[in-house]
N, C-alpha and C positions, 0 to 999 in steps of 0.2 A: 364470899366476896368475888365477884367474875374480874378477871383482869382483860383489859384491852391493848391492843397493839396500837402504839401512838402513831403508826403509819398508816395502817389499812383500817384502824378503829373497829376491828373484829376481835374475836376471842382468839388468840393464838394457839396453835396446835403444840408448839414448842417454844414457850416464852423464855425470853432472856431478858436480864436487867442491865441497863447502862449505868456504871459507877460514875460516869461523868454528870449526866443529868438526872438520873433516878427514874427513868421512864422505862415502860416495858415495851417488848418488841418482839414480834414473829423472828425467829432467828434466821430463817433463810433471807427475809426481807433486809434486816439491819446487816447482815454478813454482806449482802451484794451492794449496799449503800456504801459500807466501809471500804470494801474493794475499788469502788469507783472514786469515793470522795475522801476517805481517811478520816472522817470528822464524824461527830454525833449529830443526827439530823435536827436535835431540839435546839442545842444551843452551839452548834457548830465548832465545838472544842475538839481536840484530837483524840481519836479514840481508835484502838485496835481490836482484832478479833479475841488475842488472849485475854483482854480484860472485861470480856462479857461474862455476866453469872448467870448459871442456867437456874430457873425457877422448877422446883417439882411441884406438880399440881395433879389432880384427878382429872382425866380427860372428860371433856364436856361432850355429852351427846346432844347435837342440834336437833331440836324437834322439827317434823316436817311442816312446811306452811300450810295453813287452811286450805290454800288452792290445789293441794296436791293430795288431799284425803280421801277424793272421789273420783270416779269414773268421768263424770260430767266436768268437773274442774280440771282434770287432766286435759280432757278434750279441748276445753276452752283455753287452757295455757298453749296448747298444741296449735290451735286456731290463730290465736294471737301472734305465737312465733311466726306462722306462716305469712300472714298479712305484714309482718314487719320485714320479712325476707322480701315478700313482693314488691313493697313499697321501695326498698333499698335496690331492688333490681331495676326498677323503672327510674329511680334517679341516676343510676349508672348508666342506662341506656340514653337517657337525655343527655348527660355528660358526653357520652361517647360520640352522640350525633353532633353536638356542638364542636367536638375537638376535630372530627371529620371535615365538617365546614371550614373551621379555620384552616387546617392543613390543605384541603382543596383550594381556598383562596390563596394561601401562601404559594402553594405550587404553581397556580396560575400567574401570580406575580413574578416567581422566578423564572416560569417559561416566556412570558412576555419581555423580560429583562435580558435573557438570552438572545430572543430574536432581534431585538434592538442592538445588542452588542455585535452579533453575527452580520447583521446589515452594516454597522458602522465599519467592522474590519473587512467587509466586501468593499465597500466604497473607498476605505484608506488603500486597499490592494489596488483597485483599478485605478485610483489616482496615481499610485506610484508607477504603475505600469504605462500610463500615460506620460509620465514625466519622463521615465526611461525612455519612451520612444520617441518623445519630443527632443530630448536633449541634443542628439547628435544634428538635429535640424537646426536648433536655435543657435548652437554653437557653431554650426558650419564647418564640423570637423572635415579634415582631408580624407578624401577616400583611400582605400586600399590600393596600392601600386596595381596596375594591371586592370583596374575597374575605370569605365566610363559610365557615367549616368546615362540611361536610355532617354532620347529625345522626347518620346511620347508622355513620359511620366513627369507630371508638372509638379514644381517645387511646392513644398507645404507653406501655405501662408502662416504669417505669425500668429493670427488668431484663430488657426484651424483646430478643431478638438482631436482628440485621440482617434475616433472613428475615421476621420479623413487621412490621418497617418497610416491605417491600416488597411486601406484598400489596395487589393492586389492588383499590380501593373499587367494586366492580362496581354497587353498589346506590346510589351517590352521586348527588345531584341538586346542579344547579349553583344558586347563589344568585340572588336577584332582581337584586342588584348587578351581578354579572357578565352576566346576560342583558340588562340595560339598557346594561351597557357595548358588549356585542356589537350590541346594536340600534342604537345611536348611530353606531357606528362604520359599520355597513352603509348607513344613511341618508345619512350623509355622503359615503361612496364612491359611492353611487347617483347623488347629486346632481352630484358632480365628473364623473362619467361622461356625464351628460346634459348638462353644460356644455360638455365637449370636443366632444360630437357626432361628426361624421364628418370634423372636420378633421385632417389628418395633422400629427403632431408636427413642430415646426422641426428641422431638421437630421437627419431620419430619412434613413437610407441608401435610395436609391431600388432597384428591383428590377434596374436595369442596372448600379448599382453592386455588387450581390451577384453577380451572374453574372461578374463580372471579380475576384472574391475568389480569392487563392491562400494558400497557406501562408507565414506570416510568421516564425513561431519553432515550436520543439519543444523540449520540456524532458523528459528522461528521468531525472533523478536526485533526484525529489521523493520518490519511495518506494524501498523495499528491493528490490534485484534478486534476492535469494534466494527471495522469494515474490512475483513478478511480478505486475502487473494493478492498474490504478486503477479502481474500480468505481462512482465517483460524482463529480459536482463541482456547485458552487454559486458564483454571484457574488454580490457586495454590490450591492444596486440604487443605494444612495447613491454609491457609488465603485466601478464596474465594472472597474477596474484590481486590485482586490483579490478573492482567490477562495479557496475551500478545497477540497480533495480527499480522498475517502477510498479507502483500499487493502486490498489482501488482506494486508499487512503488519500490521495491526491499528491503524494510525495514520491520523490526518488531519493534513493539511499545508496551512498558510494561505501563499498564495504572492502576490507583487506583480508583475503583468505589466510596470508600467513600469520598476522598478527591478530587474527578474529576481532577486529575491531572495526567500527563505524567511523570512515572518515569525514563523513559529511551527510547531512540532511537537507535536502533541496526542496524548500516549501514555497508554493506561489500559484500552481495550477488551481484552478477553482473547480476542476472535474478529474477524474481518474487519470493517472498517467499510463498510456497504452503502448508508447515506444519509446526507447531510450538507446543512446549511442555513447559510448567512451571513446573520445579522440585518441586516435593511437600515438600519437607523439605529445600531446599537451594535456596539461591538468583540466580539461574541459569535458563538460557532460552536456549532451544536446537532449531534451525531452519534448514529447508531443502528446498532446491531450485533445478529448473531444472539446474543449472549451475553445477550440479554433486558433490556439496559439501555439508556436514552438519556441522554447527557451533555450539560450546557450548560457551556462552556468559555469563559474570558475569553482572549482573544488576547493583551494585552499581558503577562499573566503566565504563559500557557500552562499554566493550572491549571484543574481542574474544580471549578466552583462548585456544581452540582447534579447529582445522579444521580436520574433520573425511574424509577422502578419501576413502570411501569404494567402490565406484562406478565410472565407467567411463562415464555413461549416466545419463539422469535426474532422480534425486532421487523423487520417487512418493509416499512415505509414511515412517513414523517412528513412533516407540514406545517406550517408557521407561519402563526398567524392573523394578518390585516391590523393588528390592534391591536399586534402585536409583543410580547405577553404570554402568549399561550397557543398550545398546540402540540396537533395532532392526530396520533396515531399508530395503527398497526394492526399485527396480529401473525398468525404462522401458527396461533395458537391461537384464532383465530375470533372476535376482539373488537378493537374500537377503543376508544381512549381520549382524553379531553379533558384536557390538565394544565396547570398554572400553572408557566411556566419560571422565575419568580422565587422560589417556594418549593419546587418539586419535588412539590407536592401533585397527586393526581388528582383532578379535580373532577367527571368523569364517566366512567362505563365501561360499555359495552354489549356483551352477545354475545347472538346469536340463539339462541333455544331453541324454535323451531318444528320442529326436526328432529335426530335424534340424529346424522346425518351432514351436518352443516353444513361448507361448504367453507372453507378457510384464505384470510384476505385476504392479497394479493400486494402492494397499494399503495394510497396514500389521498392526496387532494388538496382543499385547500380551494377552494371558489369565490371569485372576487375579492371578492365582498361579504362573506364569512364566515359567512353564516347556512347555507348548506347546504356539503356536501361530497360526494366521490364515493369509492369503494372499488372496487377490483378484487379478483375471486376466481379460485380455482384451477378453477373450473368454467366459465370463460368468462364470467361476467355481471359487469356494472357496476351497482353499487348507489349510488342517489342518497339522502342522508340529510338530514333536518331537524336541525340541533344542538340547538336549543332544545328541540324535544319528544323528540329522541333516537328518531326513527322513520324507517323506510325509506319514502320517498315515491315512489320511481321505480326500475325496472329496466330495463336494456338488454341486450337478448340479439342474437347475431349472429357473435360471435367462435368460433373453434375453438382450444382450448387454454388455458392459464392467462393471465390478463391481466397483461401485464409493464410497462404504464405508462399513465397518465392525466393529461390536461393540460386546464385550463380557459382559453380566450381572455380576454384583458382586457375585451373588449366584454361579457362574462357571458352570451353566447349560445350561444357553441359549446364542445362538449367533443371533444376527440380523444382516442382510445384506441388501444391495441395489444394483441396477444397473439401467440402462438408459431403464427400462421398466415399471416405474410407480408403482412399488410394493415394499413392504419391506416383506422380508421372516424371519420367525424365526425357528431356527433351535434346536432341543434337542441333546446336545453333548453326552447323555448317550445312545440315542437310534439311533443317527447319521441319523436323518431324520427331514424332514420339517414339523412341527406340526401346522403352523399358517401361512396364507399370508394376509397381510394388503393391500387391494387394494386401492389405491390412485385415485385421479383424472386423466382422460386423459391427457397426456402430461405432467405431474406432473414430475418435475425433483428433484431426491433426491440427496442433495450434501452432507450431513453429517447426521450419528446417533450417538446418546449417551445414555447411561443409567445413571440413578442418581447414587451417592454412595452407597445408600441402595439396588439397583436394582427394586424399587418399580415402578419407572417411564421410559419411554422410549420418548427422545424426536426426531423429524424428522425435518431437516433444507433442503429446497427446494424452490419450489414455494411460500412457506409460511413456517411458523413455527408450529409445532403441537406436542402436548403432549398425550401419551397413557398411560393407567394404566395398567400395567404388569398383567398376569396371566388372567385377563378378557380381556385384549387387546381392551379395548373401548376408544375411542377418548375422552379426556377431554375437551381441548380447542384448538383452532387455532387462531393464531395472523397473520393478513394481513397488518401489520404496515410499513413493508419494501416495497420500490417503485421497486425493482429487487429481483432476486433470492437470497434466503439466503445460504450461504455458510457454516456456522458452528453454532452450539448451545452448549451450557454447563449449568448445573445446579450448582447453588450456595448451599452454606452450608445448608444440610437438605432441598434441594429444596425451601428454602425460596425465590429464584428469579431465572430467567432465563437471560441469556446473548447470543445473537445472532449477527452475522455480515452478511454483505450482498455486493452484487455487488454496491449497492447504496452508498459505502463509508460510511456506518454508523453502529456504535456498540450501540446496542439497549438493554434494561434492562427490563424484565418484573417482576410484582410483585402486593403485595397490597400495 
């Protein structure tokens, strides 16, 4: 009499009997069932592995099925199996195609939703900017002492939109009080410079110290990795451990070198941040962007206090006046503007009208005294301007390609300039001539120039970071630690360290 497993209904190879139900089971099947459930599969009563009773029996040899007794039968069996596999594969392909279509539709819906959200965020940001711009007008806030509203600039009507509030006052003229304030500050700075004379500041790093500088730290997490690249950097002169960087991710980030902590992330620009300034005395940051706006941020609150609408095209350069109250800016729209950072008002805006094909301005920088400033153009020229008279008083020619950076020395006599020609030119402002040209490597891209606070050293950021000793104009050290072009460099207090940023998304510090 043949025995059959109560679970598989086949003849068991190792039969066992359950004393609880009296049924026969294949040993491996009943053991697995008991391990999972602990009961008899027939009557669900408690059953353990030790209570199973093995049955001794003669091994049964299963006969071959009739379909496997001849070659034609075997071939037919293989053909049937092949057909079944092909049908199953076809079914799987159909299911895969359906899943792909459903996934594509879901992704399309997700993308559409993201676009709607982005548009709404942009509209909300624009509305907030318009509100911030109109608030001082609606509230009739008292202007900063020393400021008189220019007569040609009409007041904004109650129903005027944000576009009306952002029009630059090209014909505005600075008030006498503002001019007197600028003159007093320039007189004070000139006297202080003469008092310092040729003495070297106490604690200034020596040229030998700078030759021994090496990389101390590198930070790559300040800006988004999805849009890599840090485009600008500036340090707080009062405390050079604090700095701000601007990046391709449209954000400006305030960072503390000593604590290695991010102090604030400033979000609001709709395009990349190309220029940043850390106020020397206050917890304020000024940023500029090709979105044609200039923003004044409070660091402690990480909010935008003022939006300066001095330009209609991309802002290409900004520079803070020595008073700490006024800002110089230039744009691709071929004009420069002088604005009050406290009120956001444009005090003066000048655009050359001598030619229909005027070059765009690429950079701008105040002279240390603040009464003159320089601008670079995309036709290789450097222009020196008188701020009070709003006139072009000198022009420097000699570069090839658009001007990329200009920097005035603290001594007030030297001007360093760079363009897309792999050289750095030094100009004497007293004699109005080029007295030194630093020839760099072929295809070297200069992105930024800066003198230290004493005017002793000049740093160049570009394909690498280099430091030169002024007067001798000899190269002291070259740093090749960045893996992409360096876009900005600044000296720490007494040149005890250098901070540089790069398109490789890193902020690096060099020192001993």
